[in-house]
C-alpha positions as CSV (number, residue, x, y, z in Angstrom):
1,M,12.2,4.5,6.0
2,P,9.3,5.9,4.0
3,T,5.6,5.2,4.4
4,L,3.3,5.4,1.4
5,K,-0.4,6.3,1.9
6,L,-2.9,4.7,-0.6
7,T,-6.6,4.6,-1.0
8,T,-8.3,1.3,-0.7
9,S,-9.0,1.2,-4.4
10,Q,-5.4,1.9,-5.3
11,W,-4.3,-0.9,-2.9
12,Q,-6.8,-3.3,-4.5
13,Q,-5.3,-2.7,-8.0
14,I,-1.7,-3.0,-6.8
15,R,-2.4,-6.1,-4.7
16,A,-4.1,-7.8,-7.6
17,E,-1.0,-7.3,-9.7
18,L,1.3,-8.4,-6.9
19,H,-0.8,-11.6,-6.4
20,T,-0.1,-12.6,-10.0
21,E,3.7,-12.3,-9.4
22,H,4.1,-13.7,-5.9
23,S,2.8,-16.7,-4.0
24,K,0.0,-16.4,-1.4
25,S,2.5,-17.1,1.4
26,V,4.2,-13.8,0.8
27,F,1.0,-11.9,1.8
28,M,0.2,-14.1,4.7
29,L,3.4,-13.7,6.7
30,K,4.7,-10.2,7.6
31,H,8.3,-11.2,7.8
32,K,8.1,-12.8,4.4
33,M,6.3,-9.8,2.9
34,K,9.0,-7.5,4.4
35,S,11.9,-9.6,2.9
36,V,10.3,-10.3,-0.5
37,L,8.4,-7.0,-1.2
38,G,10.3,-4.7,1.1
39,F,7.2,-3.4,3.0
40,V,4.4,-4.4,5.3
41,V,0.8,-3.4,5.0
42,R,-1.3,-1.7,7.7
43,E,-4.8,-0.3,7.6
44,H,-5.3,3.2,9.0
45,N,-8.3,5.3,10.0
46,D,-8.2,9.0,10.3
47,W,-10.9,11.0,11.9
48,V,-11.6,13.9,9.5
49,I,-14.7,16.0,9.3
50,K,-15.9,15.8,5.7
51,S,-18.2,18.1,3.8
52,D,-20.9,15.4,3.5
53,G,-21.0,15.0,7.3
54,G,-18.9,11.9,7.4
55,Y,-16.0,11.6,9.8
56,G,-13.8,8.6,9.0
57,E,-11.2,8.2,6.3
58,H,-9.9,4.7,5.7
59,S,-6.5,4.3,4.0
60,I,-3.8,1.7,3.5
61,R,-0.2,2.5,4.6
62,L,2.8,0.6,3.2
63,D,5.7,0.8,5.6
64,F,8.9,0.3,3.5
65,Y,12.1,-1.2,4.9
66,S,14.2,-1.1,1.8
67,E,15.0,2.1,-0.1
68,N,15.7,0.2,-3.3
69,K,12.4,-1.7,-3.2
70,Y,10.5,1.6,-2.4
71,T,12.0,3.2,-5.5
72,M,11.2,0.2,-7.7
73,F,7.6,0.1,-6.3
74,L,7.1,3.8,-7.1
75,L,8.4,3.2,-10.7
76,K,6.3,0.2,-11.2
77,F,3.0,1.5,-9.8
78,S,3.3,5.3,-10.4
79,E,0.3,5.3,-12.8
80,V,-2.0,3.7,-10.1
81,I,-0.7,5.9,-7.4
82,K,-1.1,9.2,-9.2
83,C,-4.5,8.4,-10.8
84,E,-6.4,9.2,-7.5
85,N,-4.1,11.8,-5.8
């Protein structure tokens, strides 16, 4: 199944909208998040040498378990996802 890489600001925008549509319990339990939203969230750190001397790159990864929910997620949040890529 696909994994989607997001910046922290993209995830904050998406999460804020999802919180208006779903109860808090969906985000507190991974098995419930997986069944309701079709994905689970994980934080990821890459060690990349940047031009400003920094090394770390923090990102959010969404691991999808449903192809249908992945497609709907992309359709719904395509504007947020493409605005920073």
